[in-house]
C-alpha positions in Angstrom: 27.8 225.6 45.9 27.8 223.0 48.7 26.1 223.2 51.9 28.0 221.7 54.8 25.4 221.0 57.3 26.5 218.9 60.2 22.9 217.2 60.2 23.7 215.7 56.8 26.7 213.7 58.2 24.7 212.4 61.1 21.8 211.3 58.8 24.1 209.4 56.6 25.6 207.5 59.5 22.2 206.8 61.1 21.0 203.2 60.8 17.7 201.8 62.3 18.5 198.8 64.4 15.2 197.4 65.5 15.2 193.7 66.3 12.4 191.6 64.7 9.9 190.4 67.5 10.6 187.0 68.6 7.3 185.7 67.3 7.5 187.4 63.9 9.1 184.5 62.1 6.6 182.0 63.5 3.7 184.2 62.6 4.9 184.6 59.0 5.5 181.0 58.4 2.0 180.3 60.1 0.5 182.5 57.5 2.3 180.8 54.6 1.2 177.4 55.9 -2.4 178.7 56.2 -2.3 179.9 52.5 -0.7 176.8 51.2 -3.7 174.6 51.6 -4.2 171.8 48.9 -6.2 172.7 45.7 -9.8 171.4 46.1 -10.7 168.6 43.6 -13.3 169.2 41.0 -15.8 167.2 43.2 -15.2 169.5 46.0 -15.8 172.5 43.9 -19.0 171.1 42.3 -20.5 170.2 45.6 -19.7 173.5 47.1 -21.3 175.1 44.1 -24.4 173.0 44.3 -24.9 173.8 48.0 -25.6 177.5 47.2 -29.4 178.1 47.3 -29.6 179.7 43.9 -27.7 176.9 42.2 -29.7 174.2 44.0 -32.9 175.8 42.8 -31.8 176.0 39.2 -30.8 172.4 39.5 -34.2 171.4 40.9 -36.0 173.4 38.3 -33.9 172.0 35.5 -34.7 168.4 36.8 -38.4 169.1 37.0 -38.5 170.6 33.6 -36.5 167.8 32.0 -38.8 165.2 33.7 -41.9 166.9 32.5 -40.7 167.0 29.1 -39.7 163.3 29.0 -43.1 162.3 30.6 -45.2 164.5 28.5 -45.7 162.6 25.3 -48.5 164.0 23.0 -50.2 161.6 20.9 -49.4 161.5 17.2 -52.2 163.2 15.2 -53.0 159.9 13.3 -53.4 158.2 16.7 -55.6 160.9 18.1 -57.7 160.7 15.0 -58.2 157.0 15.3 -59.3 157.4 19.0 -61.8 159.9 18.0 -63.2 157.8 15.1 -63.5 154.7 17.4 -65.2 156.8 20.1 -67.7 158.1 17.4 -68.3 154.6 16.1 -68.9 153.3 19.7 -71.3 156.0 20.4 -73.6 155.2 17.3 -73.3 151.5 17.5 -76.6 150.0 18.9 -74.9 146.7 19.7 -72.0 148.3 21.8 -71.9 146.8 25.4 -72.4 150.2 26.9 -75.7 150.7 24.9 -77.0 147.2 25.6 -76.5 147.7 29.4 -78.4 150.9 29.2 -81.3 149.4 27.5 -82.0 146.8 30.2 
């Protein structure tokens, strides 16, 4: 059972003929050229990352923490004990210069 509809024949022959806009090709190539920019170097990516406020704050905090850890040097226990012993001996030594000046 075949339907012979005259509209079917017209639809089969119909072709859309719309010319592309004159600036279409130029716009497409312009978009392609804009997307085809060179890849950033690792230095460009790192500086771009460092200039974000959160990353910059993290780098400053890490630098301060590292500097504080390097600068803070606790006395070894033996050295601290030696200082305490010397301070005690100086405090009871009657001939220590600090005692002699106070006696005058």
